[in-house]
N, C-alpha and C positions, 0 to 999 in steps of 0.2 A: 503493501499499498503508501500511497506516493506523501512523504510526509509532510506537514500543513508549511506553509512557504513562513511564517510569522516563527513560525516553531523551530524550523532549520536555522533560520537568522541567528536565531537566538542563543541556540545551541553552539552556532560556531562563535559568535563572537564569545562565549564562556570559557571557548576551549578548545572547540569539537573541529574537526578537519570538515571539510564536506560530504565526506564517508559517514560520518558519523563516531568518529574514534574518540574519544576521550583522552588525552594526554594530560595526566596526573599520576600523582603520588605523596604521597605523606614521609616526610624528612623531618627529623626531631636534631635540634642544634644544643648546643653544650649546655643553654639555659632550661634543659628539656621544654622547649615551647615549639609548638604545632604548626607545621607551614603548609603550604600548599604550591606545588612546583608547576606552574603554566608553561605552552606550547616554546616560550622564546626563555627562558630558563630563569625568569625572576622567582623570585619565591615570594609567595604574598602569605598574608595571615587569614585564619578561616574567614574571618568578620570583613577582609578585604575579599574576598573569592564569593560571597552573601553580598555584597554590595555589587558588587559587576553582574551576577546572575539576575539580581530586581535590577540592574539599568537596563541592562539587555531584552527583559521579558518587558519591558513596557511600551514594546511597539506590539503585543499582543490585543489586536480589538478586544475591548470589553464583552463580556454578556451584555445581551437586550435585556430588559429587564420583565420578569414575570409577573403575572396578577398572582397577588396574594390569596391563597383562598379565604372562602366565606365565613368555615367556622373551623374553630379552635378553643384549645383553651387554654389558658395562659398560665394556670396554678399548675401545667403538665409540663415535663420535658424527660424527649427520648433520647438516649446516648446509642449511638449505633457505633460500637466500637470495630476495630477491622484488623485482625492480627496475623503478621506472618502470611503476607499475599505470596511472597518472593514470584514477583512475576519477573519473566525472565528465566524463571528455572525448567529446564526439560525432565522429564521422567516417561519410562516408555511401560505401558500395559504390561510388554511383555514381560520383562522384568521387577516392577512392585504391581501391577495391577490395574491400573490405570495411565491414562494419557494425559501430559501435563506441557504446556507451552503459553507464550506470550498471548496468544488466542482465547485457550481455553480461561486461562487466569479472567482475562479482560472480560467475557462471557458471565465467568463461575461470579465473581464481582457483580457484574450489572446487575445478574439475575435475583442473586438473592439479596442483593438491596431494595431492588425494587418490590422483592416479596416480603422483605421485612417491614416497609416503608407502609406497605396495604394493608397488613395484617396488627400493625401499631394503632391506640388510637392517635387522632390528631392533636397533638400537645403542641402550644403555643412557640417552644425552643426544641429543635435537633442539632445534636450533637454529632459529627461527622467527625470519628477520634480514629487515627491512623495509628495505631499503636508500636511501630516499626517493624520493618524487612516489607514494607512491600513491595520492592524489588532486592533481585536473588543476587546482581553481583553491582558493584559500586561503579566501576571501570571496565572498558575494554580485557583489563587483565583476568577477567572472570576466577578471579582469588578473592577469598574475604581478607576485608583489609587489612586482620590484627596476624593473625593463625597461615595465614597465606594456601588454605587448603584450596585445593583446585574444586570448581562449580561447575556442574551440568547446567550447561546454559541451550538456551532456544533464539535464535534469533539474534540482531546485533545490537549492544549496550541502545543506540541512539534507539532503535524500534523498542527495548523496554521503557524507556525514559518516555517518550511520545505517547506510548501507550498509558503508561501509569496516569500521568496528567490524565488524557480523554478519560479513563476511567475514573478518578476522582471528580470530573468535571461532571460525568451522568450522575453521580452519587448524590452531589452539589444537587443538583438538579432536579433528582428523584424526591428530596427531602422537601425543596424549595416549593412543591405543586400541592403540600399537606401541611407544612408546617410554615408559621409565621414569619420567624425566625432562624436560621441555621449557623450554628460554629462549626468554624471548620479548623482542626488542628491535627497537623501533620510529624509525626516524633520519627528521630531517628533511631533505627537499630544494627546491632554488631555487623550485618550485611551492607548495609545502607549510611553510613556516618557521614555523606558529603551528598547522594544524589538525592535525596530527601528535599534539600535546600531547593532543587531546581522545582520538584511538587509544588511546594511551599510556596514560593516566588511568582509562578505560574499562576497559580491560583487566584492568589492574591492581585497579579495586573489584570487577569479576567473577570475577575467581579468587582474591581474598582468602583463602578458606578452601581453596584447593585445592593441598596442600605439595606436588604434583606439578610446579607452572607457578610457575616465577621470572619475572614481570614487570619488567627489569631499567628501574626510574627515573633512570638519571645524566642529567645537562643535560650538554651539546657534543652535538656531530656526529662523533664517531668513536667507534666500536664496537671492544673489544680485548677477548680475552678466552685464558686459555693451560689448553691440557686439554693432560696430556702434555707431550710433544715436540714439541705444536703451537702453533703461537701463529698467531690469527685475528683480521685487524683490517677495518674497514669503515669505507667515508668514500663521501655521494651521488656525490661525485667534482667537483663543480661549484667547488671554490675554489683547486684545488692539483693540478698535475700531481705522477702517480702516485710519480716521483722525489724529490719532496720530501716524500710523505708517508710512504715508506720511511724516510726521514730522520727524520720525526719521532718515528716510530713508536719507531728503534732510541735516540734520544735519551731520549725519555717515558719509556720502558717496556725501560730499558736491564735491569731483571734480569730480568723474560720474554725479552725476546731473548737473554741469556744463558745459560738454562737452556732453551731451544728448537734443534730445529735443523730442522724444517720449517715452514715460515712462509707465511702466504700474505695478500691483502689485495684485496678487495673493493669493488669502486664501479659505477657507474651512469652515468646524466647523460647517456651520448651515443648512448644505445640499438641500440649493435652492438657484436659479440662483438671483442674485443683480450685479447690476454696476452702476457705477457713477464715473463721472472723479472731482479729488477732488485736486486742488492746484496744474495743471500742469501731474496730474499721473489717469491714466484710471486703478478703480479700479473694479474688478471682483472676486464674491465668484462666486464657481462653487458649481454645483450642485454635488452630491453624487454619485459614483458608484453604493453603496448598495442601496439596495429599504428601504423602511421603515422600525422598527421593530415593536415589539409590543407595546412598549412604546412610540413612535411617534405614531403610528398608532393610540392608543385608546385615544391620547393628542389631536389628528383632526390636526397635523401637514400634511404637502402638500409638494411636488417636486416632478421631475421625474429625473432618474438618467441616465446619460448619461460619455461623454469623449466627451471633447471640447479641438482640437490641431489648434494651430494658426501659420502661417506664416510669418515671418518679412523678409523684409529687410532691409540690413543695414544703411540706407540714407533713406527711406521712409518711415522707421515703418511698421507695421499692412498690408497687403495685402490679407488674404484669411483665412479663419477662416471652420474648419470640425467640425462638430458633428453626434456624433455614440452615437447609443444606440437603443432599440428593442422597442421603444413605439410607 
């Protein structure tokens, strides 16, 4: 499929060749600061790269404003967490029991979000929450950034980045059709600590004239939000155990903690469902959208794929959940 010209120009200006190859790498100085090496050889800080991505994506044509829904309940909020899509991953049914590639991933997310939105009540606010690892690879090297493990990929990184933006736009538009306000948060994962910024700034550029969409451009890897007496938090889950994250939330967001009585923490990373009540917080480790790849299958990992949307009342807390999968 031919890429959108605006996306092509933006990606090229952000450091990609016309062929869609991202030339990049992490280097560490003696002062242990992280930098990003661009094609010309100059080293830039992560914030510099983020600013460049934001600037070049400003040429994207903004979305047309949609008519708000006629009926919605402002006392309700629905969280649509999307965990571990690993868009760009390759899996074969001959080896792991099902096929997975860029097209399958995009169709799975859009279809499941459509069904989750349709089955959820018309809440006044929807939160589209990407909990990290939306992309399988961070660069055309097709290796994990830290451990350098070889990844099974489908298509070029350029195609995966474009499909990721297109998929998230669909999720936002689906939510806009039913909810008065849509909040979007894109978190990094251990597979996509840099690529997530392209999705984030592309969405911000695309929805810049749509007052009903709030794309959160917040640095850092934690999501935190208060809705009435409910407190929501999220992190990919690759850097800390849930008990430690709960303590960090209570410490860093003491004011929000003290004003709430229903508290929820979402994470992903390990691809299987797990939950526990920890110090006044309901922690849920979500299942991945992606199926098992060859590595996970051969290591005898288990876990089904799903998207789980939950609706909250501003005073009563969680009132219902919708689980969508094909299994």
